[in-house]
C-alpha positions as CSV (number, residue, x, y, z in Angstrom):
1,M,11.9,-48.6,5.2
2,S,11.8,-45.2,3.5
3,A,13.0,-42.1,5.5
4,P,10.3,-39.4,5.9
5,G,9.8,-37.5,2.7
6,E,11.4,-40.3,0.5
7,S,9.3,-42.1,-2.2
8,G,8.8,-45.9,-1.7
9,P,6.3,-47.9,0.2
10,T,5.2,-46.8,3.7
11,A,4.3,-49.0,6.6
12,A,0.7,-49.1,5.1
13,G,2.0,-50.3,1.8
14,R,1.3,-47.0,0.0
15,T,3.7,-45.2,-2.2
16,R,4.1,-41.3,-2.1
17,E,1.7,-41.0,-5.0
18,S,-1.0,-43.2,-3.6
19,P,-4.1,-41.7,-1.9
20,A,-3.9,-41.5,1.8
21,T,-6.1,-40.2,4.6
22,T,-3.5,-37.8,5.6
23,P,-1.7,-35.7,3.0
24,F,1.8,-36.0,4.6
25,P,4.0,-38.6,5.9
26,F,5.1,-37.9,9.5
27,P,7.0,-36.7,11.5
28,V,8.2,-33.5,9.9
29,T,11.8,-32.5,10.6
30,V,13.7,-29.3,10.2
31,L,17.4,-29.6,9.7
32,P,20.0,-26.9,9.5
33,V,22.4,-26.6,6.5
34,T,25.8,-25.3,7.9
35,G,29.1,-24.5,6.5
36,L,28.2,-22.1,3.7
37,P,30.6,-19.2,3.2
38,E,30.0,-15.5,3.1
39,I,28.1,-15.1,-0.2
40,T,29.4,-12.7,-2.7
41,P,27.9,-11.2,-5.8
42,G,27.9,-13.7,-8.6
43,A,28.3,-16.7,-6.3
44,D,26.9,-20.0,-7.5
45,L,24.5,-20.2,-4.8
46,A,22.8,-23.4,-6.0
47,S,26.2,-25.3,-6.1
48,L,27.1,-24.0,-2.6
49,I,23.9,-24.9,-1.1
50,A,23.9,-28.5,-2.7
51,H,27.5,-29.2,-1.5
52,A,26.7,-27.9,2.0
53,A,23.4,-29.9,2.2
54,L,25.1,-33.1,1.0
55,D,28.0,-32.6,3.5
56,G,25.4,-32.2,6.2
57,P,22.0,-33.7,6.4
58,G,21.8,-34.7,2.9
59,L,18.9,-34.2,0.3
60,T,16.2,-36.5,-0.2
61,D,13.3,-36.6,-2.8
62,G,10.6,-34.3,-1.6
63,D,12.7,-32.1,0.6
64,I,12.0,-28.4,0.9
65,L,14.9,-26.0,1.0
66,V,14.2,-22.8,2.9
67,I,16.5,-20.1,2.1
68,T,17.0,-16.7,3.6
69,S,16.4,-14.0,1.0
70,K,19.6,-12.1,2.1
71,I,22.0,-14.7,0.6
72,V,20.0,-14.7,-2.6
73,S,20.2,-11.0,-2.7
74,K,23.9,-11.0,-2.0
75,A,24.5,-13.8,-5.0
76,E,22.2,-11.7,-7.2
77,D,24.2,-8.3,-6.5
78,R,21.4,-6.6,-4.6
79,V,23.7,-4.9,-2.3
80,V,23.9,-1.3,-2.6
81,S,26.1,1.5,-1.2
82,G,24.4,4.3,0.5
83,D,22.1,5.3,3.4
84,R,19.1,3.0,4.3
85,E,16.5,5.8,4.1
86,T,17.3,6.5,0.4
87,A,17.1,2.8,-0.4
88,I,13.8,2.4,1.4
89,R,12.3,5.3,-0.7
90,A,13.6,3.7,-3.9
91,E,12.2,0.3,-3.1
92,T,8.7,1.6,-1.8
93,V,5.7,1.9,-4.0
94,R,3.2,2.8,-1.2
95,V,3.8,3.9,2.2
96,V,1.2,2.0,4.5
97,A,2.2,3.5,7.8
98,R,4.7,5.5,9.7
99,R,5.6,5.9,13.3
100,G,8.7,7.6,14.3
101,P,11.7,6.1,12.5
102,T,9.6,2.9,11.5
103,T,8.0,2.9,7.9
104,I,5.8,0.1,6.8
105,S,6.0,-0.1,3.0
106,Q,4.6,-2.0,0.0
107,T,7.3,-3.0,-2.4
108,R,7.1,-3.5,-6.1
109,H,6.5,-7.2,-5.5
110,G,3.3,-6.5,-3.6
111,L,4.8,-7.3,-0.3
112,V,4.0,-5.1,2.8
113,L,6.8,-5.1,5.3
114,A,9.1,-3.0,7.4
115,A,11.5,-0.7,5.5
116,A,10.5,-2.1,2.1
117,G,12.7,-5.0,3.0
118,V,15.9,-3.1,3.0
119,D,18.2,-4.6,5.6
120,A,21.4,-3.1,6.9
121,S,22.4,-6.2,9.1
122,N,24.9,-8.8,8.1
123,T,26.3,-6.8,5.5
124,R,29.5,-4.4,4.9
125,P,29.3,-1.0,6.7
126,G,28.0,1.6,4.5
127,T,26.0,-0.9,2.4
128,V,22.4,-2.3,2.6
129,V,20.7,-5.3,1.1
130,L,17.6,-5.2,-1.1
131,L,15.2,-7.9,-1.7
132,P,15.6,-10.0,-4.8
133,L,14.1,-8.6,-7.8
134,D,11.8,-11.7,-8.6
135,P,11.9,-14.0,-5.6
136,D,9.7,-16.6,-7.3
137,R,12.0,-16.6,-10.4
138,S,15.0,-16.8,-8.1
139,A,13.3,-19.7,-6.2
140,E,12.7,-21.6,-9.5
141,A,16.3,-21.2,-10.8
142,L,17.7,-22.6,-7.4
143,R,15.1,-25.4,-7.6
144,K,16.1,-26.4,-11.0
145,A,19.9,-26.1,-10.4
146,I,20.0,-28.0,-7.0
147,G,17.7,-30.7,-8.3
148,A,19.9,-31.2,-11.3
149,R,23.2,-31.5,-9.1
150,V,21.8,-33.8,-6.6
151,G,19.4,-35.7,-8.7
152,V,16.4,-35.4,-6.4
153,R,13.1,-33.4,-6.6
154,V,13.0,-30.6,-4.2
155,G,11.0,-27.4,-3.4
156,V,12.6,-24.1,-2.6
157,I,11.1,-21.3,-0.4
158,I,12.9,-17.9,-0.1
159,T,12.0,-16.2,3.1
160,D,12.2,-12.8,4.7
161,T,11.3,-11.5,8.1
162,M,7.9,-9.8,8.6
163,G,6.1,-8.3,11.6
164,R,2.4,-9.0,11.9
165,P,-0.6,-6.6,12.6
166,W,-2.1,-7.3,16.1
167,R,0.8,-9.7,17.0
168,A,4.2,-8.8,18.7
169,G,7.4,-10.0,17.3
170,Q,8.5,-10.9,13.9
171,T,8.4,-14.3,11.9
172,D,9.8,-15.5,8.7
173,A,7.4,-15.7,5.6
174,A,7.7,-16.8,2.1
175,I,8.5,-14.2,-0.4
176,G,9.5,-16.6,-3.2
177,A,8.6,-20.2,-3.8
178,A,9.0,-23.0,-6.5
179,G,8.0,-26.5,-6.6
180,V,5.9,-26.2,-3.5
181,T,2.2,-25.6,-3.0
182,P,2.0,-22.3,-1.4
183,L,-1.6,-22.5,-0.3
184,R,-3.7,-25.6,0.7
185,D,-7.4,-24.9,0.2
186,H,-9.6,-26.8,2.8
187,R,-12.9,-25.2,1.7
188,G,-15.5,-27.8,1.0
189,Q,-13.9,-30.3,3.2
190,P,-15.5,-31.5,6.6
191,D,-13.9,-31.0,9.8
192,T,-13.6,-33.6,12.6
193,F,-17.2,-33.0,13.3
194,G,-18.5,-33.0,10.0
195,M,-19.0,-29.4,9.5
196,V,-18.0,-28.0,6.0
197,L,-15.1,-25.7,6.1
198,E,-16.0,-22.5,4.3
199,V,-13.1,-20.0,4.6
200,T,-10.0,-22.0,5.6
201,V,-7.1,-21.8,3.3
202,A,-3.8,-22.6,4.9
203,A,-0.7,-20.5,4.0
204,V,1.6,-23.5,4.1
205,A,4.5,-21.8,2.5
206,D,4.5,-19.2,5.3
207,E,4.1,-22.0,7.9
208,I,7.2,-23.8,6.5
209,A,9.2,-20.4,6.4
210,A,8.3,-20.0,10.1
211,A,9.2,-23.5,11.1
212,A,12.5,-23.4,9.2
213,D,13.5,-20.1,11.2
214,L,13.5,-22.0,14.4
215,V,16.9,-23.5,13.3
216,K,18.0,-20.8,10.9
217,Q,17.4,-17.9,13.4
218,K,19.1,-14.5,12.9
219,T,22.5,-14.8,14.6
220,T,23.6,-18.3,14.2
221,G,25.1,-17.9,10.5
222,V,22.7,-20.6,9.3
223,P,20.8,-19.0,6.1
224,V,19.3,-22.4,4.9
225,A,17.5,-25.3,6.4
226,I,15.7,-28.3,5.1
227,V,12.2,-29.2,5.9
228,R,11.7,-33.0,5.5
229,G,8.4,-34.9,5.5
230,L,6.2,-32.6,3.5
231,A,6.9,-34.4,0.2
232,G,3.0,-34.2,-0.5
233,L,3.5,-30.3,-1.0
234,V,6.4,-30.7,-3.4
235,T,5.5,-30.5,-7.1
236,D,7.1,-31.4,-10.3
237,A,6.3,-27.8,-11.8
238,A,7.4,-24.5,-10.4
239,G,3.8,-23.7,-9.5
240,P,2.2,-20.3,-8.7
241,G,5.0,-19.2,-6.4
242,A,4.8,-16.9,-3.4
243,A,3.0,-14.5,-5.3
244,A,-0.2,-16.5,-4.8
245,L,0.1,-15.6,-1.0
246,I,-0.3,-11.9,-1.7
247,R,-4.0,-11.0,-1.2
248,P,-5.6,-8.9,-4.1
249,A,-6.2,-5.4,-3.3
250,E,-10.0,-5.7,-3.9
251,D,-10.2,-8.6,-1.3
252,D,-7.9,-6.8,1.4
253,M,-10.1,-5.7,4.2
254,F,-7.0,-4.0,5.8
255,R,-5.7,-2.4,2.5
256,L,-5.6,1.0,4.0
257,G,-2.7,1.7,6.4
258,T,-2.7,4.8,8.4
259,A,-0.6,6.6,5.7
260,D,-3.3,5.7,3.2
261,V,-6.5,6.8,5.0
262,L,-6.7,10.5,4.0
263,T,-5.5,9.9,0.4
264,A,-8.0,7.3,-0.2
265,R,-10.7,9.9,-0.2
266,R,-11.2,10.9,-3.7
267,T,-14.0,12.7,-5.6
268,V,-15.9,10.1,-7.5
269,R,-18.4,11.3,-10.1
270,D,-19.4,8.0,-11.7
271,F,-21.3,5.4,-9.7
272,T,-22.5,1.8,-10.4
273,G,-26.1,1.0,-9.5
274,A,-25.2,-1.2,-6.6
275,P,-27.0,-0.4,-3.5
276,V,-25.3,1.3,-0.5
277,S,-25.1,-0.6,2.8
278,P,-27.2,1.4,5.5
279,A,-24.8,0.0,7.9
280,A,-21.9,1.5,6.3
281,V,-23.4,4.8,6.1
282,R,-24.3,4.6,9.7
283,R,-20.5,3.9,10.6
284,A,-19.4,6.8,8.4
285,I,-21.8,9.2,10.1
286,A,-20.6,8.0,13.5
287,A,-17.0,8.7,12.4
288,A,-18.2,12.3,11.1
289,I,-19.6,13.2,14.5
290,T,-16.2,12.8,16.2
291,A,-15.2,16.1,14.6
292,P,-14.2,19.0,17.1
293,A,-17.0,21.4,17.9
294,P,-17.6,24.6,19.8
295,H,-18.9,24.8,23.2
296,H,-19.1,21.1,23.6
297,S,-22.0,21.1,21.3
298,Q,-23.0,18.7,18.5
299,P,-23.8,21.0,15.5
300,W,-23.9,18.3,12.9
301,R,-27.0,16.7,11.4
302,F,-27.2,14.5,8.3
303,A,-30.3,13.9,6.1
304,V,-29.9,10.6,4.3
305,L,-31.8,10.3,1.0
306,E,-32.2,6.6,0.7
307,S,-35.4,6.6,-1.6
308,A,-35.1,7.6,-5.4
309,T,-38.3,9.8,-4.9
310,A,-36.4,11.9,-2.2
311,R,-33.3,12.2,-4.4
312,T,-35.3,13.2,-7.4
313,R,-37.5,15.7,-5.6
314,L,-34.5,17.4,-4.2
315,L,-32.4,17.5,-7.4
316,D,-35.3,18.6,-9.5
317,D,-36.2,21.4,-7.1
318,M,-32.7,22.6,-6.8
319,L,-32.2,22.4,-10.7
320,A,-35.3,24.7,-11.2
321,A,-33.9,27.1,-8.6
322,W,-30.4,27.2,-10.2
323,T,-31.8,27.7,-13.7
324,S,-34.0,30.5,-12.5
325,D,-31.0,32.2,-10.8
326,L,-28.8,31.8,-13.8
327,A,-31.4,33.1,-16.2
328,A,-32.0,36.2,-13.9
329,D,-28.1,36.7,-14.2
330,G,-28.3,36.9,-17.9
331,F,-26.9,33.6,-18.9
332,T,-28.0,32.0,-22.3
333,P,-29.7,28.7,-22.3
334,D,-26.5,27.0,-23.6
335,E,-24.5,28.5,-20.7
336,I,-27.2,27.4,-18.2
337,A,-27.0,23.9,-19.6
338,R,-23.2,23.7,-19.2
339,R,-23.4,25.1,-15.6
340,V,-26.2,22.8,-14.3
341,R,-24.2,19.8,-15.6
342,R,-22.0,20.2,-12.5
343,G,-24.8,18.7,-10.3
344,E,-24.9,15.4,-12.6
345,P,-22.7,13.4,-10.1
346,L,-25.6,13.7,-7.5
347,R,-27.9,12.3,-10.2
348,N,-25.6,9.2,-10.7
349,A,-25.5,8.4,-6.9
350,P,-27.6,5.8,-5.4
351,L,-27.6,7.6,-2.3
352,I,-27.3,11.2,-1.1
353,I,-26.3,12.7,2.3
354,V,-27.2,16.3,3.0
355,P,-25.0,17.6,6.0
356,C,-26.7,20.3,7.8
357,L,-25.4,22.8,10.4
358,V,-27.4,23.4,13.6
359,A,-25.8,26.4,15.4
360,D,-28.3,26.8,18.3
361,A,-25.4,26.6,20.7
362,A,-23.8,29.7,19.3
363,H,-23.1,32.5,21.7
364,A,-24.7,35.8,20.9
365,Y,-22.4,38.9,20.6
366,P,-23.6,42.5,20.3
367,D,-20.9,43.4,17.6
368,A,-20.6,42.0,14.0
369,R,-17.0,41.0,14.2
370,R,-17.4,38.6,17.2
371,A,-20.7,37.2,15.8
372,A,-19.1,36.6,12.5
373,A,-16.2,34.7,14.3
374,E,-18.7,32.6,16.4
375,R,-20.5,31.7,13.1
376,T,-17.2,30.7,11.5
377,M,-16.4,28.4,14.3
378,F,-19.5,26.4,13.8
379,V,-18.9,26.4,10.0
380,V,-15.4,25.0,10.4
381,S,-16.6,22.3,12.7
382,M,-19.1,21.4,10.2
383,G,-16.4,21.1,7.6
384,A,-14.5,18.8,9.8
385,A,-17.4,16.5,10.2
386,V,-17.9,16.5,6.4
387,Q,-14.3,15.5,5.9
388,N,-14.6,12.8,8.4
389,L,-17.6,11.5,6.6
390,L,-16.0,11.4,3.3
391,V,-12.8,9.6,4.7
392,A,-15.1,7.2,6.6
393,L,-17.0,6.4,3.3
394,A,-13.6,5.7,1.6
395,I,-12.6,3.3,4.4
396,E,-15.9,1.5,3.9
397,G,-15.0,1.0,0.0
398,L,-17.6,3.7,-1.0
399,G,-16.8,6.5,-3.4
400,S,-18.3,10.1,-2.7
401,C,-18.5,13.6,-4.0
402,W,-19.3,16.7,-2.1
403,V,-21.3,19.2,-4.0
404,S,-22.0,22.6,-2.8
405,S,-25.3,23.0,-4.6
406,T,-27.7,23.1,-1.4
407,L,-25.8,26.0,0.0
408,F,-27.0,28.2,-2.8
409,C,-30.7,27.2,-2.2
410,P,-31.1,26.3,1.4
411,E,-34.8,27.2,1.6
412,V,-35.5,24.9,-1.4
413,T,-33.5,22.2,0.1
414,A,-35.3,22.5,3.4
415,S,-38.6,22.5,1.8
416,A,-37.8,19.4,-0.6
417,L,-36.6,17.4,2.3
418,G,-38.9,18.7,5.1
419,L,-35.9,19.6,7.4
420,P,-36.5,20.5,10.9
421,A,-36.3,24.1,11.7
422,G,-32.8,25.4,12.2
423,W,-31.0,22.7,10.1
424,E,-28.8,24.6,7.5
425,P,-27.9,22.5,4.5
426,M,-24.1,22.5,3.8
427,G,-23.8,21.1,0.5
428,A,-24.7,17.5,-0.5
429,V,-22.6,14.2,-0.8
430,G,-23.2,11.8,-3.4
431,V,-22.4,8.2,-2.2
432,G,-22.0,5.0,-4.1
433,H,-19.8,2.2,-5.4
434,P,-17.2,3.7,-7.8
435,A,-17.6,2.8,-11.5
436,G,-13.9,2.9,-12.1
437,P,-10.7,4.0,-10.7
438,A,-10.4,7.5,-9.8
439,P,-7.8,9.4,-11.8
440,D,-4.4,10.3,-10.4
441,R,-4.3,13.1,-8.0
442,P,-2.2,16.0,-9.2
443,P,0.9,16.4,-7.0
444,R,0.6,19.2,-4.4
445,D,3.5,20.8,-2.8
446,P,2.7,21.5,1.0
447,D,5.4,24.2,1.0
448,E,3.3,26.3,-1.5
449,V,0.5,26.7,1.2
450,T,2.7,27.1,4.2
451,L,3.9,30.1,5.9
452,R,6.7,29.6,8.4
453,V,7.0,32.4,11.0
């Protein structure tokens, strides 16, 4: 009788390649590979793992070797001298979140994990270990070399420890893979009650990585494990690797970390014709009205121009008022044409929001100084609400642009929109789906705008 994971007939008379009602033979076992020495740069890791495996549980066709990334990094000379923070900055392409000393970063591989995967444990003092440059390539090299030495077909998964949003503790996950199916798509298949599954895609490479960590752990000195019994997941070719587990940015509902939220707001001047979700706009306005306000008031109002008729009426009336003002100032027709083009982003937007200030809660003062300060308090609160609105729209995946036009013709705006008495237009926000990526933001130095006293 064949051992689990080996080719050959099963109890039902099927070979490993034969169709079966279940994709894997059972049971699945996880076996530690012990006896590996301390790995140094240039070490023949494939030979060391192969010999240790053969001296221990052996290797059979269809086994999956699960290897801690740290020993791969050490063999590939990814150990550097210096402080950990400098290494984290060098390995980070995007800071996702920070809290105290903890930084969650995206690496050049596309992985999001603590400290960009830089590790100061189990390495000489004064050094840190970086992730392999290309974990999928490393996995493929090990798969080929070990398979050739032992004469069996194996899969290889390279792992690193990751935390998970909403869950306490860490677990190992696949950062590199070769010869293993990393995802198993159940969509279109019936469940046990006959319901067709619509969204289920199992991250089997991560499941295998986590299972293997039960015997590898962090303090036992066992960096390699064999998972046996999943030969159905082992492939003859390298396959897509663990890169297939990285969700594309456009599909990632949680793309924005806390460090990304404010910088995600960019001025967008080109929009597609796709409609804007009213529910998304409502959520953005709900975020806007969390702004601070004087005297426990709610001085913010929002006119949402959903219809093309309302948008065209407002923009045409503002254009006429702007053109009249510029002509009265002595500008030539060409000069006027250049200036009024600044309002074109609003023409392109499928939806416009006009934020309005209602300052009826303002206190009356007999002198101009305090009256002006009182007015400014309300205007600043309105600005905070507009910023909240713009950031919330970005979180919803919508682009926006704030244009000051309505400030220069409040009466025209009020008339075009039929605003209630007391609503003061404070610019206009074009909203829509960006037609393309925003240009890079010019770097800004906070020290240039900071006075320390």
